[in-house]
C-alpha positions as CSV (number, residue, x, y, z in Angstrom):
1,M,-36.8,11.1,9.3
2,S,-34.1,8.3,9.7
3,E,-30.7,8.5,8.0
4,Q,-31.6,5.5,5.9
5,A,-34.7,7.3,4.6
6,T,-32.8,10.4,3.6
7,R,-30.2,8.5,1.5
8,S,-30.6,8.6,-2.2
9,G,-28.7,7.3,-5.2
10,E,-28.2,4.1,-7.2
11,S,-27.3,0.7,-5.9
12,I,-24.5,-1.3,-7.5
13,E,-24.7,-5.1,-7.1
14,I,-21.8,-7.6,-7.2
15,G,-22.1,-8.2,-11.0
16,E,-21.4,-4.6,-11.8
17,V,-18.7,-4.4,-9.1
18,L,-16.9,-7.2,-11.0
19,Q,-17.3,-5.4,-14.3
20,R,-15.9,-2.1,-12.9
21,L,-13.0,-3.3,-10.6
22,P,-10.2,-5.6,-11.6
23,H,-9.8,-7.1,-8.1
24,R,-10.8,-10.7,-7.5
25,Y,-10.6,-13.2,-4.6
26,P,-8.9,-12.9,-2.2
27,F,-8.4,-9.2,-2.7
28,L,-11.9,-8.0,-3.7
29,L,-13.0,-6.2,-0.5
30,I,-16.4,-4.8,-1.5
31,D,-19.5,-6.9,-2.0
32,R,-21.9,-4.2,-3.3
33,A,-22.6,-0.4,-3.0
34,T,-25.5,1.8,-2.3
35,D,-26.2,5.5,-2.5
36,Y,-24.0,6.1,-5.6
37,V,-24.2,9.7,-6.8
38,A,-21.8,10.5,-9.7
39,N,-18.9,12.7,-8.8
40,T,-20.1,13.0,-5.3
41,S,-20.4,9.9,-3.0
42,I,-21.0,6.2,-2.6
43,R,-21.5,3.7,0.3
44,G,-19.6,0.4,-0.1
45,I,-20.7,-2.7,1.8
46,K,-18.4,-5.5,2.9
47,N,-19.7,-8.6,4.8
48,V,-16.7,-9.7,6.9
49,T,-16.7,-13.5,7.4
50,I,-14.5,-15.9,9.4
51,N,-13.5,-17.3,6.0
52,E,-11.4,-14.3,5.0
53,P,-7.9,-15.5,4.2
54,F,-6.1,-13.1,6.6
55,F,-7.9,-14.2,9.8
56,P,-5.9,-17.4,10.5
57,G,-2.7,-15.2,10.8
58,H,-4.3,-12.0,12.2
59,F,-4.6,-13.1,15.0
60,P,-5.0,-16.8,15.8
61,G,-7.7,-17.1,18.4
62,A,-8.6,-13.4,18.2
63,P,-9.4,-12.6,14.5
64,V,-9.2,-8.8,13.7
65,M,-9.3,-7.4,10.1
66,P,-6.0,-5.6,9.4
67,G,-6.4,-1.8,9.3
68,V,-4.5,-1.6,6.0
69,L,-7.2,-3.9,4.4
70,Q,-10.0,-1.6,5.8
71,I,-8.2,1.3,4.0
72,E,-8.0,-0.9,0.9
73,A,-11.7,-1.6,1.1
74,L,-12.3,2.2,1.2
75,A,-10.0,2.7,-1.7
76,Q,-11.9,0.0,-3.7
77,T,-15.2,1.8,-2.9
78,G,-13.7,5.1,-4.2
79,A,-12.4,3.3,-7.3
80,L,-15.9,2.0,-7.9
81,L,-17.3,5.5,-7.8
82,M,-14.6,6.7,-10.1
83,S,-15.0,3.8,-12.5
84,K,-18.7,4.4,-12.8
85,T,-18.5,8.2,-12.9
86,L,-15.7,8.2,-15.6
87,E,-17.1,5.2,-17.4
88,A,-13.7,3.6,-17.1
89,D,-13.2,0.4,-19.1
90,I,-11.1,-2.0,-16.9
91,S,-9.7,-3.7,-20.0
92,K,-8.1,-0.3,-20.9
93,H,-7.8,1.6,-17.6
94,L,-6.8,1.1,-14.0
95,I,-7.8,3.1,-11.0
96,L,-4.5,3.6,-9.0
97,F,-4.3,4.4,-5.3
98,M,-2.1,7.6,-4.9
99,S,-2.1,8.5,-1.2
100,V,-3.7,8.1,2.2
101,E,-3.7,10.7,4.9
102,S,-5.0,11.1,8.5
103,A,-5.9,7.4,8.9
104,R,-7.4,6.7,12.3
105,F,-8.5,3.3,13.7
106,K,-11.2,3.6,16.4
107,R,-12.5,0.0,16.9
108,P,-11.6,-3.5,15.6
109,V,-13.5,-5.1,12.7
110,M,-14.1,-8.8,13.3
111,P,-15.8,-11.8,11.7
112,G,-19.6,-11.2,11.5
113,D,-19.3,-7.5,11.1
114,V,-20.8,-5.6,8.1
115,M,-18.6,-2.8,7.1
116,E,-20.5,0.2,5.7
117,M,-18.1,2.5,3.9
118,P,-19.4,6.0,3.1
119,V,-17.0,7.7,0.8
120,E,-17.4,11.3,-0.4
121,V,-15.5,13.2,-3.1
122,L,-13.5,16.1,-1.6
123,F,-12.4,17.3,-5.1
124,Q,-11.9,16.1,-8.6
125,R,-9.5,17.4,-11.2
126,R,-9.7,15.5,-14.5
127,N,-8.8,11.9,-13.7
128,I,-7.7,12.5,-10.1
129,F,-10.1,12.3,-7.2
130,K,-9.5,13.0,-3.5
131,F,-11.9,11.3,-1.0
132,R,-12.9,11.2,2.6
133,G,-14.0,7.7,3.8
134,R,-15.2,5.9,6.9
135,V,-15.6,2.3,7.9
136,E,-18.7,2.0,10.1
137,V,-19.9,-1.1,11.9
138,R,-23.5,-1.0,13.3
139,G,-23.3,2.8,13.1
140,E,-20.1,3.0,15.1
141,L,-16.9,4.5,13.5
142,A,-14.2,1.9,13.1
143,T,-11.8,3.6,10.6
144,E,-11.5,7.0,8.8
145,C,-9.1,8.5,6.4
146,E,-8.6,10.7,3.3
147,F,-7.2,9.2,0.2
148,A,-6.6,10.0,-3.5
149,A,-6.7,7.9,-6.7
150,M,-6.2,8.4,-10.4
151,K,-7.4,6.8,-13.6
152,A,-4.5,5.6,-15.7
153,D,-4.0,3.7,-18.9
154,R,-3.5,0.0,-18.4
155,P,0.1,-1.0,-19.4
156,A,0.2,-2.9,-22.7
């Protein structure tokens, strides 16, 4: 049985992503998600195009997606899982990035790539989640790290 056939869970389309995350262009780095399982895991999807605002400067003539933005895309994927799991209302709450550990960059991400970002929950304590995430392109590991985030009240 293929890996695709063994996946399960709910899909989250862009309309729901926009309802659950406060990020907008040019900083929204997730187009949709699949395989959502509450408190457990999610797979974010980002279609990387030459129109991304960072490519003209990183690097002219040899566009490469910055590693820090790949980590941000993983963090947004984790935030989407948290928002849906905790039923966070983005008018009242924010999901805040707390830490990143053990980041490794294995291959560049370039225009035309589709980033698949499996993120799994390592542990949850109330409103704090710790995750392990990967960026994969055509089944090949590009980036991996562990990171944490918390749900907090939105400042008044």
